[in-house]
PDB file of N, CA, C, O and CB in Angstrom:
ATOM      1  N   UNK A   1      39.865 -26.227  62.332  1.00  0.00           N
ATOM      2  CA  UNK A   1      41.097 -26.960  61.090  1.00  0.00           C
ATOM      3  C   UNK A   1      39.921 -27.520  60.072  1.00  0.00           C
ATOM      4  O   UNK A   1      40.226 -27.854  58.927  1.00  0.00           O
ATOM      5  CB  UNK A   1      42.404 -28.655  61.839  1.00  0.00           C
ATOM      6  N   UNK A   2      38.309 -27.620  60.641  1.00  0.00           N
ATOM      7  CA  UNK A   2      37.342 -27.461  59.170  1.00  0.00           C
ATOM      8  C   UNK A   2      36.895 -26.624  58.488  1.00  0.00           C
ATOM      9  O   UNK A   2      36.193 -26.772  57.488  1.00  0.00           O
ATOM     10  CB  UNK A   2      36.380 -27.822  59.133  1.00  0.00           C
ATOM     11  N   UNK A   3      37.419 -25.265  59.169  1.00  0.00           N
ATOM     12  CA  UNK A   3      37.203 -24.151  58.776  1.00  0.00           C
ATOM     13  C   UNK A   3      37.798 -23.442  57.002  1.00  0.00           C
ATOM     14  O   UNK A   3      38.945 -23.539  56.566  1.00  0.00           O
ATOM     15  CB  UNK A   3      37.747 -23.543  59.986  1.00  0.00           C
ATOM     16  N   UNK A   4      36.523 -22.723  56.243  1.00  0.00           N
ATOM     17  CA  UNK A   4      36.975 -22.766  55.073  1.00  0.00           C
ATOM     18  C   UNK A   4      37.706 -21.867  54.889  1.00  0.00           C
ATOM     19  O   UNK A   4      37.481 -20.919  55.641  1.00  0.00           O
ATOM     20  CB  UNK A   4      36.220 -22.827  54.251  1.00  0.00           C
ATOM     21  N   UNK A   5      38.638 -21.710  54.093  1.00  0.00           N
ATOM     22  CA  UNK A   5      39.647 -20.840  54.156  1.00  0.00           C
ATOM     23  C   UNK A   5      39.449 -19.499  53.093  1.00  0.00           C
ATOM     24  O   UNK A   5      38.617 -20.074  52.392  1.00  0.00           O
ATOM     25  CB  UNK A   5      40.915 -21.688  53.879  1.00  0.00           C
ATOM     26  N   UNK A   6      39.529 -18.684  52.699  1.00  0.00           N
ATOM     27  CA  UNK A   6      39.410 -17.993  52.186  1.00  0.00           C
ATOM     28  C   UNK A   6      40.507 -17.474  51.308  1.00  0.00           C
ATOM     29  O   UNK A   6      41.429 -17.127  52.045  1.00  0.00           O
ATOM     30  CB  UNK A   6      38.948 -17.492  52.848  1.00  0.00           C
ATOM     31  N   UNK A   7      40.811 -17.267  50.008  1.00  0.00           N
ATOM     32  CA  UNK A   7      42.585 -16.949  49.587  1.00  0.00           C
ATOM     33  C   UNK A   7      42.241 -15.109  49.297  1.00  0.00           C
ATOM     34  O   UNK A   7      41.081 -14.725  49.155  1.00  0.00           O
ATOM     35  CB  UNK A   7      43.381 -18.147  47.538  1.00  0.00           C
ATOM     36  N   UNK A   8      43.154 -14.363  49.260  1.00  0.00           N
ATOM     37  CA  UNK A   8      43.223 -13.225  48.190  1.00  0.00           C
ATOM     38  C   UNK A   8      43.742 -13.284  46.901  1.00  0.00           C
ATOM     39  O   UNK A   8      44.855 -13.763  46.686  1.00  0.00           O
ATOM     40  CB  UNK A   8      43.873 -12.275  48.625  1.00  0.00           C
ATOM     41  N   UNK A   9      42.930 -12.775  45.909  1.00  0.00           N
ATOM     42  CA  UNK A   9      43.695 -12.875  44.663  1.00  0.00           C
ATOM     43  C   UNK A   9      44.903 -12.393  44.760  1.00  0.00           C
ATOM     44  O   UNK A   9      45.364 -11.452  45.406  1.00  0.00           O
ATOM     45  CB  UNK A   9      43.131 -12.271  43.617  1.00  0.00           C
ATOM     46  N   UNK A  10      45.530 -13.431  43.774  1.00  0.00           N
ATOM     47  CA  UNK A  10      47.306 -13.104  43.656  1.00  0.00           C
ATOM     48  C   UNK A  10      48.385 -13.829  44.984  1.00  0.00           C
ATOM     49  O   UNK A  10      49.608 -13.761  45.110  1.00  0.00           O
ATOM     50  CB  UNK A  10      47.528 -11.077  43.827  1.00  0.00           C
ATOM     51  N   UNK A  11      47.547 -14.377  45.674  1.00  0.00           N
ATOM     52  CA  UNK A  11      48.575 -15.130  46.626  1.00  0.00           C
ATOM     53  C   UNK A  11      48.824 -16.616  45.882  1.00  0.00           C
ATOM     54  O   UNK A  11      48.124 -17.406  45.250  1.00  0.00           O
ATOM     55  CB  UNK A  11      47.872 -15.338  48.351  1.00  0.00           C
ATOM     56  N   UNK A  12      50.272 -16.539  46.336  1.00  0.00           N
ATOM     57  CA  UNK A  12      51.174 -17.784  45.657  1.00  0.00           C
ATOM     58  C   UNK A  12      50.695 -19.465  45.936  1.00  0.00           C
ATOM     59  O   UNK A  12      50.795 -20.436  45.186  1.00  0.00           O
ATOM     60  CB  UNK A  12      52.813 -17.625  46.351  1.00  0.00           C
ATOM     61  N   UNK A  13      50.160 -19.355  47.291  1.00  0.00           N
ATOM     62  CA  UNK A  13      49.087 -20.983  47.482  1.00  0.00           C
ATOM     63  C   UNK A  13      48.661 -21.232  46.941  1.00  0.00           C
ATOM     64  O   UNK A  13      47.946 -20.341  46.482  1.00  0.00           O
ATOM     65  CB  UNK A  13      48.168 -21.389  48.131  1.00  0.00           C
ATOM     66  N   UNK A  14      48.499 -22.506  46.331  1.00  0.00           N
ATOM     67  CA  UNK A  14      47.537 -23.026  46.075  1.00  0.00           C
ATOM     68  C   UNK A  14      46.662 -23.840  46.941  1.00  0.00           C
ATOM     69  O   UNK A  14      46.940 -24.150  48.099  1.00  0.00           O
ATOM     70  CB  UNK A  14      47.848 -23.496  45.270  1.00  0.00           C
ATOM     71  N   UNK A  15      45.026 -24.336  45.978  1.00  0.00           N
ATOM     72  CA  UNK A  15      44.154 -24.595  46.628  1.00  0.00           C
ATOM     73  C   UNK A  15      43.365 -23.902  46.982  1.00  0.00           C
ATOM     74  O   UNK A  15      43.702 -22.728  47.132  1.00  0.00           O
ATOM     75  CB  UNK A  15      44.402 -24.998  47.277  1.00  0.00           C
ATOM     76  N   UNK A  16      42.076 -24.258  47.255  1.00  0.00           N
ATOM     77  CA  UNK A  16      40.569 -23.485  47.436  1.00  0.00           C
ATOM     78  C   UNK A  16      40.538 -22.968  48.861  1.00  0.00           C
ATOM     79  O   UNK A  16      40.173 -21.818  49.106  1.00  0.00           O
ATOM     80  CB  UNK A  16      39.143 -24.572  47.208  1.00  0.00           C
ATOM     81  N   UNK A  17      40.993 -23.984  49.976  1.00  0.00           N
ATOM     82  CA  UNK A  17      40.853 -23.926  51.328  1.00  0.00           C
ATOM     83  C   UNK A  17      39.497 -24.427  51.679  1.00  0.00           C
ATOM     84  O   UNK A  17      38.868 -24.061  52.672  1.00  0.00           O
ATOM     85  CB  UNK A  17      41.098 -22.582  51.819  1.00  0.00           C
ATOM     86  N   UNK A  18      39.079 -25.317  50.770  1.00  0.00           N
ATOM     87  CA  UNK A  18      37.611 -25.605  50.999  1.00  0.00           C
ATOM     88  C   UNK A  18      37.814 -27.181  51.463  1.00  0.00           C
ATOM     89  O   UNK A  18      36.965 -27.566  52.267  1.00  0.00           O
ATOM     90  CB  UNK A  18      36.536 -25.341  49.495  1.00  0.00           C
ATOM     91  N   UNK A  19      38.694 -28.029  51.122  1.00  0.00           N
ATOM     92  CA  UNK A  19      39.150 -29.451  51.158  1.00  0.00           C
ATOM     93  C   UNK A  19      38.412 -30.138  52.717  1.00  0.00           C
ATOM     94  O   UNK A  19      37.459 -30.881  52.953  1.00  0.00           O
ATOM     95  CB  UNK A  19      41.084 -29.457  51.129  1.00  0.00           C
ATOM     96  N   UNK A  20      38.972 -29.750  53.169  1.00  0.00           N
ATOM     97  CA  UNK A  20      38.645 -30.047  55.226  1.00  0.00           C
ATOM     98  C   UNK A  20      37.447 -30.184  55.189  1.00  0.00           C
ATOM     99  O   UNK A  20      36.826 -31.222  55.420  1.00  0.00           O
ATOM    100  CB  UNK A  20      38.935 -28.698  56.595  1.00  0.00           C
ATOM    101  N   UNK A  21      36.874 -28.786  54.793  1.00  0.00           N
ATOM    102  CA  UNK A  21      35.443 -28.225  55.240  1.00  0.00           C
ATOM    103  C   UNK A  21      34.438 -29.215  54.372  1.00  0.00           C
ATOM    104  O   UNK A  21      33.461 -29.757  54.889  1.00  0.00           O
ATOM    105  CB  UNK A  21      35.198 -26.385  54.809  1.00  0.00           C
ATOM    106  N   UNK A  22      34.744 -29.350  53.227  1.00  0.00           N
ATOM    107  CA  UNK A  22      33.571 -30.429  52.724  1.00  0.00           C
ATOM    108  C   UNK A  22      33.975 -32.205  53.042  1.00  0.00           C
ATOM    109  O   UNK A  22      33.071 -33.035  53.144  1.00  0.00           O
ATOM    110  CB  UNK A  22      33.407 -30.179  50.799  1.00  0.00           C
ATOM    111  N   UNK A  23      35.465 -32.583  53.168  1.00  0.00           N
ATOM    112  CA  UNK A  23      35.345 -33.949  54.062  1.00  0.00           C
ATOM    113  C   UNK A  23      34.651 -33.496  54.981  1.00  0.00           C
ATOM    114  O   UNK A  23      33.501 -33.557  54.547  1.00  0.00           O
ATOM    115  CB  UNK A  23      36.619 -34.673  54.657  1.00  0.00           C
ATOM    116  N   UNK A  24      34.626 -33.020  56.121  1.00  0.00           N
ATOM    117  CA  UNK A  24      34.074 -33.060  57.100  1.00  0.00           C
ATOM    118  C   UNK A  24      32.659 -33.091  57.443  1.00  0.00           C
ATOM    119  O   UNK A  24      32.100 -33.529  58.448  1.00  0.00           O
ATOM    120  CB  UNK A  24      34.516 -32.370  57.494  1.00  0.00           C
ATOM    121  N   UNK A  25      32.062 -32.367  56.086  1.00  0.00           N
ATOM    122  CA  UNK A  25      30.491 -32.453  56.041  1.00  0.00           C
ATOM    123  C   UNK A  25      29.912 -33.943  55.616  1.00  0.00           C
ATOM    124  O   UNK A  25      28.931 -34.607  55.947  1.00  0.00           O
ATOM    125  CB  UNK A  25      29.929 -31.323  54.910  1.00  0.00           C
ATOM    126  N   UNK A  26      31.150 -34.146  54.611  1.00  0.00           N
ATOM    127  CA  UNK A  26      30.502 -35.848  53.668  1.00  0.00           C
ATOM    128  C   UNK A  26      30.746 -37.103  55.257  1.00  0.00           C
ATOM    129  O   UNK A  26      30.158 -38.160  55.486  1.00  0.00           O
ATOM    130  CB  UNK A  26      32.268 -36.601  51.558  1.00  0.00           C
ATOM    131  N   UNK A  27      31.917 -36.334  56.130  1.00  0.00           N
ATOM    132  CA  UNK A  27      32.105 -37.509  56.987  1.00  0.00           C
ATOM    133  C   UNK A  27      30.770 -37.423  58.149  1.00  0.00           C
ATOM    134  O   UNK A  27      30.280 -38.418  58.682  1.00  0.00           O
ATOM    135  CB  UNK A  27      33.772 -37.429  57.750  1.00  0.00           C
ATOM    136  N   UNK A  28      30.419 -36.300  58.340  1.00  0.00           N
ATOM    137  CA  UNK A  28      29.079 -36.316  59.028  1.00  0.00           C
ATOM    138  C   UNK A  28      28.232 -36.813  58.700  1.00  0.00           C
ATOM    139  O   UNK A  28      27.767 -37.565  59.557  1.00  0.00           O
ATOM    140  CB  UNK A  28      28.573 -35.461  59.217  1.00  0.00           C
ATOM    141  N   UNK A  29      27.387 -36.773  57.215  1.00  0.00           N
ATOM    142  CA  UNK A  29      26.470 -37.092  56.660  1.00  0.00           C
ATOM    143  C   UNK A  29      26.576 -38.341  56.652  1.00  0.00           C
ATOM    144  O   UNK A  29      25.540 -38.795  56.167  1.00  0.00           O
ATOM    145  CB  UNK A  29      26.295 -36.558  55.662  1.00  0.00           C
ATOM    146  N   UNK A  30      27.347 -39.226  56.958  1.00  0.00           N
ATOM    147  CA  UNK A  30      27.996 -40.620  56.726  1.00  0.00           C
ATOM    148  C   UNK A  30      27.813 -41.716  57.649  1.00  0.00           C
ATOM    149  O   UNK A  30      27.597 -42.919  57.509  1.00  0.00           O
ATOM    150  CB  UNK A  30      29.361 -40.495  56.658  1.00  0.00           C
ATOM    151  N   UNK A  31      28.040 -40.542  59.144  1.00  0.00           N
ATOM    152  CA  UNK A  31      28.335 -41.507  60.504  1.00  0.00           C
ATOM    153  C   UNK A  31      29.889 -41.172  60.887  1.00  0.00           C
ATOM    154  O   UNK A  31      30.264 -41.585  61.985  1.00  0.00           O
ATOM    155  CB  UNK A  31      28.145 -43.402  60.136  1.00  0.00           C
ATOM    156  N   UNK A  32      30.391 -40.789  60.454  1.00  0.00           N
ATOM    157  CA  UNK A  32      32.003 -40.871  59.948  1.00  0.00           C
ATOM    158  C   UNK A  32      32.273 -39.901  60.896  1.00  0.00           C
ATOM    159  O   UNK A  32      31.555 -38.911  61.041  1.00  0.00           O
ATOM    160  CB  UNK A  32      32.533 -40.472  58.223  1.00  0.00           C
ATOM    161  N   UNK A  33      33.396 -40.153  61.637  1.00  0.00           N
ATOM    162  CA  UNK A  33      34.464 -38.557  62.259  1.00  0.00           C
ATOM    163  C   UNK A  33      35.961 -38.377  61.347  1.00  0.00           C
ATOM    164  O   UNK A  33      36.350 -39.296  60.626  1.00  0.00           O
ATOM    165  CB  UNK A  33      35.175 -38.859  64.387  1.00  0.00           C
ATOM    166  N   UNK A  34      36.385 -37.662  61.422  1.00  0.00           N
ATOM    167  CA  UNK A  34      37.755 -37.172  60.742  1.00  0.00           C
ATOM    168  C   UNK A  34      38.500 -36.925  61.935  1.00  0.00           C
ATOM    169  O   UNK A  34      37.966 -36.159  62.737  1.00  0.00           O
ATOM    170  CB  UNK A  34      37.692 -35.781  59.726  1.00  0.00           C
ATOM    171  N   UNK A  35      39.778 -37.471  62.272  1.00  0.00           N
ATOM    172  CA  UNK A  35      40.821 -37.048  63.452  1.00  0.00           C
ATOM    173  C   UNK A  35      42.126 -37.027  62.296  1.00  0.00           C
ATOM    174  O   UNK A  35      42.180 -37.567  61.191  1.00  0.00           O
ATOM    175  CB  UNK A  35      41.008 -38.419  65.056  1.00  0.00           C
ATOM    176  N   UNK A  36      43.315 -36.034  63.142  1.00  0.00           N
ATOM    177  CA  UNK A  36      44.708 -36.075  62.908  1.00  0.00           C
ATOM    178  C   UNK A  36      45.425 -36.571  63.698  1.00  0.00           C
ATOM    179  O   UNK A  36      44.894 -36.689  64.803  1.00  0.00           O
ATOM    180  CB  UNK A  36      45.197 -35.091  62.734  1.00  0.00           C
ATOM    181  N   UNK A  37      46.821 -37.067  63.601  1.00  0.00           N
ATOM    182  CA  UNK A  37      47.016 -37.510  64.611  1.00  0.00           C
ATOM    183  C   UNK A  37      48.721 -36.909  63.850  1.00  0.00           C
ATOM    184  O   UNK A  37      48.696 -36.409  62.726  1.00  0.00           O
ATOM    185  CB  UNK A  37      46.362 -39.178  65.087  1.00  0.00           C
ATOM    186  N   UNK A  38      49.783 -37.016  64.450  1.00  0.00           N
ATOM    187  CA  UNK A  38      51.211 -37.270  63.790  1.00  0.00           C
ATOM    188  C   UNK A  38      51.309 -38.222  63.125  1.00  0.00           C
ATOM    189  O   UNK A  38      50.886 -39.307  63.524  1.00  0.00           O
ATOM    190  CB  UNK A  38      52.236 -37.415  64.552  1.00  0.00           C
ATOM    191  N   UNK A  39      52.001 -38.041  61.720  1.00  0.00           N
ATOM    192  CA  UNK A  39      52.382 -39.234  61.006  1.00  0.00           C
ATOM    193  C   UNK A  39      53.378 -40.054  61.420  1.00  0.00           C
ATOM    194  O   UNK A  39      53.894 -39.737  62.492  1.00  0.00           O
ATOM    195  CB  UNK A  39      52.688 -38.962  59.866  1.00  0.00           C
ATOM    196  N   UNK A  40      53.811 -41.055  60.854  1.00  0.00           N
ATOM    197  CA  UNK A  40      54.627 -42.207  61.277  1.00  0.00           C
ATOM    198  C   UNK A  40      55.919 -41.672  61.380  1.00  0.00           C
ATOM    199  O   UNK A  40      56.179 -40.782  60.569  1.00  0.00           O
ATOM    200  CB  UNK A  40      54.592 -43.420  60.340  1.00  0.00           C
ATOM    201  N   UNK A  41      56.913 -42.037  62.286  1.00  0.00           N
ATOM    202  CA  UNK A  41      57.840 -41.723  62.633  1.00  0.00           C
ATOM    203  C   UNK A  41      58.301 -39.687  63.020  1.00  0.00           C
ATOM    204  O   UNK A  41      59.229 -38.898  62.846  1.00  0.00           O
ATOM    205  CB  UNK A  41      58.459 -42.529  61.608  1.00  0.00           C
ATOM    206  N   UNK A  42      56.775 -39.733  63.666  1.00  0.00           N
ATOM    207  CA  UNK A  42      56.832 -38.278  63.912  1.00  0.00           C
ATOM    208  C   UNK A  42      56.836 -37.304  62.786  1.00  0.00           C
ATOM    209  O   UNK A  42      57.102 -36.126  63.023  1.00  0.00           O
ATOM    210  CB  UNK A  42      57.957 -38.016  64.633  1.00  0.00           C
ATOM    211  N   UNK A  43      56.496 -37.803  61.280  1.00  0.00           N
ATOM    212  CA  UNK A  43      56.995 -37.179  60.342  1.00  0.00           C
ATOM    213  C   UNK A  43      55.223 -37.220  59.727  1.00  0.00           C
ATOM    214  O   UNK A  43      54.277 -38.005  59.782  1.00  0.00           O
ATOM    215  CB  UNK A  43      58.483 -37.949  59.510  1.00  0.00           C
ATOM    216  N   UNK A  44      55.491 -35.967  59.192  1.00  0.00           N
ATOM    217  CA  UNK A  44      54.048 -35.590  58.325  1.00  0.00           C
ATOM    218  C   UNK A  44      52.529 -35.260  59.327  1.00  0.00           C
ATOM    219  O   UNK A  44      52.432 -34.952  60.515  1.00  0.00           O
ATOM    220  CB  UNK A  44      53.662 -37.165  57.235  1.00  0.00           C
ATOM    221  N   UNK A  45      51.510 -35.469  58.309  1.00  0.00           N
ATOM    222  CA  UNK A  45      50.358 -35.402  58.847  1.00  0.00           C
ATOM    223  C   UNK A  45      49.579 -36.833  58.839  1.00  0.00           C
ATOM    224  O   UNK A  45      49.839 -37.421  57.789  1.00  0.00           O
ATOM    225  CB  UNK A  45      49.678 -34.340  58.167  1.00  0.00           C
ATOM    226  N   UNK A  46      48.811 -37.485  59.579  1.00  0.00           N
ATOM    227  CA  UNK A  46      48.015 -38.706  59.484  1.00  0.00           C
ATOM    228  C   UNK A  46      46.656 -38.454  59.599  1.00  0.00           C
ATOM    229  O   UNK A  46      46.436 -38.083  60.751  1.00  0.00           O
ATOM    230  CB  UNK A  46      48.364 -39.664  60.452  1.00  0.00           C
ATOM    231  N   UNK A  47      45.497 -38.490  58.835  1.00  0.00           N
ATOM    232  CA  UNK A  47      44.551 -38.437  58.630  1.00  0.00           C
ATOM    233  C   UNK A  47      43.828 -39.832  59.351  1.00  0.00           C
ATOM    234  O   UNK A  47      44.201 -40.987  59.143  1.00  0.00           O
ATOM    235  CB  UNK A  47      44.549 -38.136  57.333  1.00  0.00           C
ATOM    236  N   UNK A  48      43.298 -39.636  59.774  1.00  0.00           N
ATOM    237  CA  UNK A  48      41.879 -40.862  60.061  1.00  0.00           C
ATOM    238  C   UNK A  48      40.462 -40.659  60.130  1.00  0.00           C
ATOM    239  O   UNK A  48      39.936 -39.885  60.931  1.00  0.00           O
ATOM    240  CB  UNK A  48      41.923 -41.488  61.368  1.00  0.00           C
ATOM    241  N   UNK A  49      39.721 -41.493  59.122  1.00  0.00           N
ATOM    242  CA  UNK A  49      38.695 -41.440  58.906  1.00  0.00           C
ATOM    243  C   UNK A  49      37.681 -42.770  59.177  1.00  0.00           C
ATOM    244  O   UNK A  49      37.390 -43.708  58.435  1.00  0.00           O
ATOM    245  CB  UNK A  49      38.818 -40.981  57.810  1.00  0.00           C
ATOM    246  N   UNK A  50      37.146 -42.351  60.969  1.00  0.00           N
ATOM    247  CA  UNK A  50      35.991 -43.853  61.253  1.00  0.00           C
ATOM    248  C   UNK A  50      35.007 -43.802  60.582  1.00  0.00           C
ATOM    249  O   UNK A  50      34.589 -42.756  60.085  1.00  0.00           O
ATOM    250  CB  UNK A  50      35.288 -44.118  62.673  1.00  0.00           C
ATOM    251  N   UNK A  51      34.489 -44.888  60.458  1.00  0.00           N
ATOM    252  CA  UNK A  51      32.741 -45.053  59.557  1.00  0.00           C
ATOM    253  C   UNK A  51      32.845 -46.070  61.050  1.00  0.00           C
ATOM    254  O   UNK A  51      33.759 -46.676  61.610  1.00  0.00           O
ATOM    255  CB  UNK A  51      32.369 -46.062  57.192  1.00  0.00           C
ATOM    256  N   UNK A  52      31.026 -45.815  61.370  1.00  0.00           N
ATOM    257  CA  UNK A  52      30.824 -46.302  62.373  1.00  0.00           C
ATOM    258  C   UNK A  52      29.870 -47.034  61.929  1.00  0.00           C
ATOM    259  O   UNK A  52      28.912 -46.427  61.452  1.00  0.00           O
ATOM    260  CB  UNK A  52      30.672 -45.572  63.368  1.00  0.00           C
ATOM    261  N   UNK A  53      29.831 -48.515  61.945  1.00  0.00           N
ATOM    262  CA  UNK A  53      28.625 -49.288  61.873  1.00  0.00           C
ATOM    263  C   UNK A  53      27.560 -49.663  62.854  1.00  0.00           C
ATOM    264  O   UNK A  53      27.794 -50.187  63.943  1.00  0.00           O
ATOM    265  CB  UNK A  53      28.974 -50.257  61.518  1.00  0.00           C
ATOM    266  N   UNK A  54      26.418 -49.371  62.410  1.00  0.00           N
ATOM    267  CA  UNK A  54      25.547 -49.528  63.492  1.00  0.00           C
ATOM    268  C   UNK A  54      25.636 -50.598  63.780  1.00  0.00           C
ATOM    269  O   UNK A  54      26.592 -51.057  63.154  1.00  0.00           O
ATOM    270  CB  UNK A  54      24.355 -49.240  63.400  1.00  0.00           C
ATOM    271  N   UNK A  55      24.941 -51.754  64.734  1.00  0.00           N
ATOM    272  CA  UNK A  55      24.679 -53.147  65.807  1.00  0.00           C
ATOM    273  C   UNK A  55      23.310 -53.492  64.823  1.00  0.00           C
ATOM    274  O   UNK A  55      22.344 -52.732  64.901  1.00  0.00           O
ATOM    275  CB  UNK A  55      24.257 -52.745  68.008  1.00  0.00           C
ATOM    276  N   UNK A  56      23.274 -54.629  63.930  1.00  0.00           N
ATOM    277  CA  UNK A  56      21.830 -55.080  63.555  1.00  0.00           C
ATOM    278  C   UNK A  56      21.774 -56.201  63.598  1.00  0.00           C
ATOM    279  O   UNK A  56      22.730 -56.901  63.262  1.00  0.00           O
ATOM    280  CB  UNK A  56      21.297 -54.779  62.391  1.00  0.00           C
ATOM    281  N   UNK A  57      20.563 -56.719  64.051  1.00  0.00           N
ATOM    282  CA  UNK A  57      20.266 -58.083  64.399  1.00  0.00           C
ATOM    283  C   UNK A  57      19.346 -58.697  63.227  1.00  0.00           C
ATOM    284  O   UNK A  57      18.552 -57.976  62.622  1.00  0.00           O
ATOM    285  CB  UNK A  57      19.538 -58.136  65.855  1.00  0.00           C
ATOM    286  N   UNK A  58      19.474 -59.886  62.976  1.00  0.00           N
ATOM    287  CA  UNK A  58      18.447 -60.460  62.257  1.00  0.00           C
ATOM    288  C   UNK A  58      17.407 -61.510  62.873  1.00  0.00           C
ATOM    289  O   UNK A  58      16.514 -61.981  62.169  1.00  0.00           O
ATOM    290  CB  UNK A  58      19.072 -61.022  61.233  1.00  0.00           C
TER     291      UNK A  58
END
């Protein structure tokens, strides 16, 4: 899902195919994960980004 997609010039589809690859790298560098689920009511796609906070004691 996170692989870069290269489009052949002249295709009708929009986008560069880099969005999820960039998002995954940004999440990983910030200690987060990205996961996918079925959207509300079984419609569409839900994207969940989890950020984990380290436990710090003072």
